[in-house]
N, C-alpha and C positions, 0 to 999 in steps of 0.2 A: 424740202422742206417744209415743215408746219407750220403755217402763221395764223395768228390765233388774234382775233378781233377785240374780244374779251377775256378777263382772269375766270370767268365762270366757265368757259370752255377747254383751258388745261384740266389736265388729268389729274385728281384729288393728290395722286403718288407724286408729284413734281412740283408739287407745294408746299414751303414749308408748313408745318403745324406749331403755331405762335398759341394754341392752349396750353404747350408743355411748357409756358410761362407763367400763362393766367387763362383759367377755364372760363372765364367770362369780367365782362368790365367792371363788374363789382367788385371782385378780387382787387382788380385794378385798383380801383377807388378806397380800397380799407388797406392796401400799402400805402396809397399817398398819403391818406389821414396818417397811419403812422409815421411816415417820416416827418411829416409834419409836428406831431406829436415829441418824436427824439430830438430835433432841432431845436424846439421849444428847451427842452431837457439841456442840450448841449450847453446853449448860450447863458443857461446859470451857472457853468463850471467858469465862467470868465471872473479871474481875480480870487477863487472858491478852491483851486489847485497848490495844496501846501505839502504833499506828501504822497507817497510810492502808492495808497492803496486810493486815493483820490484821482491820480493818475490814471492807473490801472480802469476805474467806473469809466472815466471819459473813455479813454481809447475803447474799450468795450463798446460800449454805445453807440462809438461815431463808427466801428467796425460794422455795425448792426443795421445802421442805418444805410452806409454804403451798399453793404448786401442786397436791402429793398430798393433803394434807389438806383442801381445800376440795372433790375430787374424792370422797374418803370419806364426809365430811360429807353431800356433796350426794346421793352413792345411796343412804344409809341412809335417809336423810331422805325422798326421795321415795319410796322403797319402802314407809315407813311409810304415807304421805300415800295410797299407792293403796288401801291395807285399813289402816285403825288399829288394829284388831282381830289383825292377823295376829302373833302373839307373836316368829317369828323375826325377822321384819323390825323389832321393838321390839328385839332383844336388839342387834340390830344398831346400830341408834342409841344406847343406851343405852353401847354399846362407843364409840361415834364421840365420843359427849359427854366420856366420861372420859378419852379420847386428847387431848384439847381442854384437861383441868385440867394434864395431862402436860405439853403443849406450853407453857399457859401460866407454867405453874413454870417451865421449863426455860429461857424468856427474859425471864424478868421482871427481872431485872436490868440487860437494857440500856435501857429511859428513861433510870432515874437516873442510869446511866454516860454516857449523849450527853449530857443537861441537866445535869450534874457538871463536863463540859469548858466550856473559857473558849473565845471564839470564834476567838482564833488560834491554839490548838491544832488545834480544829478545821480551819480554813482551811489548816493546813499539814498534815495529813492528806489532804484533797481535791486538794491542789496536787499530795503527791508522788506520790499514786496514782491515775494518770489513768482506771485503770478504774470510779473511783468517780463518775464524771460520770454514771452509770447511775442511781447513787441519790441524785446530789446535792440535787436538788428535794425529794423526800421529807424528808432529813436536814434541811436549811435549815426544813422546814415542822415537824419535828417540834421541832426548836432554837428555834421561836417562841413555844414554850409555856413557857420558862426563866425569865421573869419571874415565871410564877406557878407556880411549883416551889418548894418548902421543902426544906429542909436532909433530909439522909438518915434521919434521924432522928424528924423530924420526919411526913415522909415514910411511913415505915415506923407511925407510930403512926396516921396517917390511913387506911392499908391495914388494919388491924386493927379501926377502926370501919364499912368498908365496909358489911358485913352488917347492923350496926343501919343505916347510914343507908338502908338498901333496908327497913326495915321498915314504914314509914307506906305505900309503895306495893305490897309484898305482902299486907299485912293489910288492904288496899281492893282485892285482888284475890280475896283467899278470901273474903270480903264478899260482893264481886260473883261471885263467878262459882260457889263452893260452897255459902254459909250462906243466901243469900239466897230465902226462899220469897215467891213472887208471890201477889196475892189470887186469888181463886175467881171463875172465870166461868161462864156458862151453856154446854153446848155444846151440840151440833145437837140431839141427843136429849132437849134437857131438863133432863140432870144436871148438877151442880153438880163443875165442875174445877178443878185447878191454874194458870193462866196458865203458860205458856211463854214464851221469847224467841222462840221460832220462830213461835208463834200469834199472839204479840204483832205480828209485824211484818207479818204478813197481815191480823189483825185492824183496824190501828190504820189501813189501806185500804178497810175495806168499807163496801159504798153503805148499808147500816145503821148508822145514827147511834147508835142504843144502842146496837148494841154497839161501837162505836167508844169510847163512854164508859165503858163496862160493863170495857173491855179497859186502857185509858189510866188507871181509878180504880185496877183492880189490879194495873197494872205500876208503878204509882208508892207504892203502901201499904206496901212496906217500907222504902222509902226515906226517907221520913218516920217511919216506924217507927223508924228507926235514924242519924236526924239526927245526933244528935249524937256518935255514933260515928265516923261517915264526917267529919262537921267535923272532930273531934279529928285522924284520920288526914292529910286535906288541910291542914288547920293546920301540922302537924308535918312533910310535905312539903315546904311552902312555906317553912317557915323553918330546914330542912335547907338547901337552895337558897341562901337569903339568908346565911348564916351561913359555907358553902363558898365563895362566891361572896367574903366578907370575907376568909376565911383566907387564899384563892387569889389576892388583891391584884387583885379584878376592880373596875371602878367599881360596879357592880350586878349582879342575878342574870341581868338580861336580857343583858346585856352578854356574862357568863360562856356564856350558851348559844349566842350568835350568833357567839362566837370562832373557832371550828372553821370555818365556812364563808365568813370575814370578811368578815360582814356589818354593815354600821355600824349602828346602834339606827335611825338617821333612817328605813331600809327599811321597817322593822316599824310607825315611828310613823306614816309616812306610807301605809302601806297602812290603817291605820285611820280616819285622818281624811281620806284621799281617800273610803272609801268610807262616811263619815258625810256627806260631802258631797254623795254622789249617792244616797243613800239613799231618797231620792222613788219612784223605780219599784220597789221590793220593796214600799214602803205603798200603792201602786197594784194591784198584785199580790194583796196580802191582800184591800183593797177587791174585786177583781174576782171571787176567790173565795166570799165571803159572798155577792156577787150569783148568781153560776153556783148554790153550792150553793141560795140561795133561802132566807137564813138570817135569823131577827131577831139573833140574836146568834154569832156566831163564837168557837169555843172552840179550845183550842190541839188536841184530838183530831179537829177537822177538817183539820187542816193539811197531812195526808197523803192524806188521800182522792183518788183520782183524778178530773179536772172532767168529763171525757166518760165518759159510762158507754156500756155494750156493744162496746167496740172492743176488740177482744182477738185480735191477729194470731197466726198461728202459721206461726213462721219457722223450716224446717228448718234444721239445721247446715249442709249443701250450699248452701243457699242463704244462709246466712248469711255462708261465706265467700266467696261470689262478689259477695255485697253488699258485703264490705267491700272487696274487691280493686277494685270498680268506685269505691265511694266515694274509696278512696285515690289513686286514676290520679293526682291533681294531683301528689302527691310523686315521682312518673317513677317509670321501667321498673325501674330498679336495686332500689326499695322494694317494687314489687311483687313481683318476681322472689324477694327474700327471703320475702316473705308463701305465694308458693308453695311454698317450698323446704320453710319451716316443716309446711305440712300433707300433703306427699307424703314427706318423711323423717320423719315421727311426730315431732314435738319437743311434740306436745299431747296432754293426755288429757282427753279428751272428755266421757264421759258420768257421769252420779252412778249409781252402787252403793252398796249396803248395806255401810257401814263406810269409804266415801273420805271422806278429809277434806273438809269443805265450804269455801264459798267459791270464789276464783281467787285465782292469783296466776302472778307470772313470774319465775323462778330461772335468771340466766346464771351456767353451768357455762364459767371459761376454760379454753380448750384443750378444750371440746368443743363445746357451741352452747347455748343456752337450753331451757328446756324449761318449758312453761306448763300449768298444772291449772284448767280448767273443770268446772264440773257444769251441763253446757249443756242449759235447759229449753225448747228452740224457741217463745221469744217473744223480744219486744223488749229487754227487759232482758238476755237474755243473749245479744243481737247487740250491744248496748253493751259487754258484758263482753267478751266476743271483741275488739273492735276496740279494747279501753283495754288487754289483756292485752297483745294483739300490740304494741302499740305498746313495753309495756316491751320485750317480746321483741325488736322491730327495734332498738331503741336500747343493747341488751345485745350483738346481735350485730354491729352496727357498732363499736361501740367493743372488742370482743374484737377484732375482725379488725383494726382501724388502729391500736389502740395496745398497748404493751406490756404484759405483766403488772400492772407498778407503777402504770398509770395507767389500767389498763380501766375498772373501777370506778366509775360514776357517785355522785355522791351525790344523797342523798334531796332536797335542795333544789331538782336540777331533774330530778329521776326523773318528777314529775307532768305535766312539757311536753309528753313526747312522747306519752303516754296523751289526755292532753286533746287535743292538737292531732288526734290520729285521731279524737276523737269529736265536735268541732266540725265537721270534713269530713263524719262519716256523717250529722250531723242535716240538714246544708246539702242532702247529694247527696238524702235520703231526701222533704226537701220541697220540692226541686224535680223529684220524679220521683212526686210523691203527688197526684194531682187531688181524692180523697174529701176534703171540706170535715171531715168529723168525724175522720178519721185525719189528716189536716192538724193540727186543733187540738190531738189526743191526742199526737202527737209533741213540738211544741212546750211543750204541758203536762209531758211526761218530761222536756225538755231544762230547762226555766224550772225547776222543782223540783230538777233536778240543781245547775243554777247554783246554788240557793239553799242547798243543804245544801254544796256545797263550797267556794262563795266566802263567802258573808253569814254562813253559821253560823259555823263555822271563824274569820273575822274577829271576831264575836262573840265565839267564844271566847278568843281569842288578847288582846283586849281585858278582859277577865274574870282571864286571868293576869297581865296586866301589871297592872291595879289592885292585884291581892291583893297579888303580890309589894312592890308599892312600899307599900303599909300597913305591912307586915311589915318593911321598910327601913325605915319610921318610928318602929316601936316599937308599933304598933297592934295592939289586941286581933283573932284571928280567931277568930270563932265562928258559930254556926248565922244568927243574926240579920243578922251582916255579909255573911256568903255569900249568904243571902237577899234582902237588900237590894242589895247589889250584882249580881247575876244577875238579880234583876227589874227593877230600872232598865234594864240594857242589854237586855232583852228586849223591854221597850216601846218604846225608843229605837229598835231595829233593827224590830221587827214591826210598829209604828204605833197608831193607835190605835182601828181596826177589830176589833180581837180583844179579846174579854170574858174577863177572867183565872179561870182556877178557883186556890184553891188551891195545886194540885200546882206550878204553873208555876216560882215561885221557887225548889223544890228539883232544878230542874233540874243545878243545877253537882252535884249529889253521885251522879250516876250516867256523869260523863263520866272514862276511864281515863286520859285521854290528858292528864289536869293530872296525873298523877303521871310525866310524861314531858317536862318544862317547855318551854316557847317552841318546843312543836313543830307543833302545828297551824297556825301563820301558812304555813306552805309549802306548804300545800295550796293556799291560796288566792293567795300569788304564783306558784306552778307554774301554776295554773290562766288568774290572767289572763296572763301570759307568752302561754299558750297560745293564748286567743282573739286574743291580739293578733298572733302570727304566722298562727295559722290565716287570718285576715280578710284579712291581707297575701297570701300564697300565691291565696286563690281570689280575690283581684285579679288574678292574674297577674303579681305581681311578682316579676322571674326571681331576683333579686339577694337577697330574703329566703328564697327556697327553696334556693338555693343554699346560705347559711349556715347555714342549720339542720338539712340535710343534713351538712354540715360540724360543726356543734354536733353531730349524735346518733355522728358516729365518736370524739367530744373526749373522750369518759369524763371521767377527772378531770385532764386535761392543764393545766388552769386553777380558780384559782376560780369558784364559779359565776356571783356576777354579771359576772365579765367573761368566761367563756364565752356569757352571755346577751346582754351589751352587743355583743357579734361579730355578733349575728343581730339588733341592731337595738332589742333591746329593754333598756331603760337602770331599772332598778327602784330607782335613788336620785332620779328624777326622779314624780310621778304619774302621765306621761304612760298608761304600759302599764296602769293601773289605772283612770285613766278612758275607754282605749279599751274596753276590758273589759266598764264596767260602761255604754259606748254600746249596747254589744251585746246585753246585757240589756235596755236600756231598748227596742230594737228588737222584740227577741222579746214582752216583754210589749205592746206596741202592738200586733203583727200578731195576737196571741193573742186583745187586746181587741177588734177588728174582727170575728175569727171568731164 
């Protein structure tokens, strides 16, 4: 694998081309000044929107501002991510953030104004100004929140509490990212060194069981030590959610969280119940893991180690890209042509270099094209990451090409569908073209573990959130003992009785940042299940599903997420998509068991 010591060494065709946004910094500065000018104009609309025409003028100028601001912010962010040590890029991003505050201040009057209108007045504005048709759906979507908005004075009071309400999440972030000191482990040369997250991710998959155990104990050590502090922050975050739901007249904190996507709580409950009803294959996989590792006692630190040793495939970026295009061929020529464009036109930043942001993401820039960040390592994980992020990228590209600016961005609820459909098509292609039994077993093991992490673990987390919020709504205390007991019971239910519990298992709740973003993780599971359902149909040659799926990728946010999915044949208000995806999991486990 090629290792680069600086960004200058990376071939040009493997670096994204930011000149597609701005050819030089002067163009960026021009847009920056333009945004400041438009923001000043928008501020003058406060108290001056009295009819459909002035409402249209305000919304048109705000959309123009949004178009330029997204480019200004994206350019600065992408420059920083190329090299986080670069101070000039960081200065640009800081200025973009300051600009964001100015824009927010200039437009903050609008939502209270809109929601202060009565419905008849708003209808009158829309009828009198036909050009408002473009904004009508967006206006009514905002207006949907009217019953959950308080008086102007109360809203002002709540806005002053904003910083206070975010304290629990911010405090956990500081504990988790800045203050935590993991325990010590023995390094390769026999010295005692402090564990890092990066080291943990590697060691928990190490074939040496003692190394896994030592890393596991060292990783959980600070969470157990800080259990009371973290329980206090999580308890406060949950109580804040419950209190805000009551203040805003929602039936529950769960229903407040689901309101934006217009998702009925039955979808959430159905996800959990259907998963529990079909949990047996996951228990079977845990038993297979115990047998395969030849262990008398299976522990949590044995749950991530690959079950097939000695299979390390080297997959170059060029090979990975060709494999992806071949694997995704069932999606049709238009789709593959867009993928070719991504590579040929330099939408992707491929290589890991010193200072570059870690991980991977896709960022759609409306009016330009998507940008994809990778840190490609020439291995199987990197192939899956490429396929995953290109799924998001094509979704962004098609939505931008087929939707106006106002509906081009898609909801987080449907985001994981496009990436996971690609991963299912990839695993299917790899298995169909691989004869070596060890590599086949390795591929199955990889996908089963991913299925477990993206689906089952997220459903377990979703149930933990639901249970703890229900306790808070019933006035029950939330503390370390309550969190431990709730988490341990769920972990046992989901993972089965083949696993022997270490003391640390029950503290799993204490390390999850997503719990400070309430009722979010379930979207990973519903997206994953929807994708399995769609990919299976596409692989069966269902032409109607293929066409409706491609239409779905072009739809952006032109409809509510559940309705967009229903058009593809996925109805998450019924157990069927969840059952179908769990049937697929059963097949994977059975094939792995036979091998």
